[in-house]
N, C-alpha and C positions, 0 to 999 in steps of 0.2 A: 773476586774480578766477576762481574759480570758481559760474556761473550754478546760478539754483536752482534754474528750467527746465529738464523735458530737451530736448534738442537739432530734435526736431523739436510745441514749443511750438506754431508760427506753426497747423502742420498741426492739428495737438488740438484750435487755435478756432474752425476754419478747418470745422472739423466738423461743435461741436457747434453754431456756428449755420448749417449746414445745415440740421440737422436735425433741430433748433427753430424753422425760419421754415417745415418743410416742415407745408403742410396738414393735408394726414391722418399726422401727431404719428410717422412715421419710410421708414422713405427705402426702400433693400433697397440689401442690402449692396454687389455687383457696379454697382449706375450709383449709388453714392456711391463708386467708387473710379474711376469711369472722369468723374465730375465732373474728379474730380485729378490722369489719369492717373494717373492710380499701378493697378499690381494689385490684386486686389481680397482674391485671401490671399499678397499682399511680405509681406517682413520692417518693410519704411517703413508696411503702410498693419495691419497685424495689434502694432504695435508700438502703435503712438496712441489704436488701435479699447484695442487694454488700460488705456494709461496714464486714459484719458476715465473707462472702466468705476469703473479705480477710482477717481476721484472721484468717480463717484457721476455723472456730468451727460451719460454716452450707456445707455442699456438695451439686451437681443436678447431681440424674438421670436424662434427661425427665422433664417432668412435679412435678419431684420428688423437694422437699427438704426432704435432708438426713445429715444425721451425720453424718459427715468422721472418715474412721477409726481410733481404736486410735495403 
């Protein structure tokens, strides 16, 4: 049985949750990676952010990961 979700789906959901809950509406990429004990520019973080971005769950403003406009 093949899953329709990527292997890091839990990480993606947690990233979206953390970014959405941030009172300023955005969080620095390095700080976000630090919360999950991952390297900020590592393969796992890069693929999770890419998938969340393609599904319009997050957006970017330079080095900040921000929630998209409603």
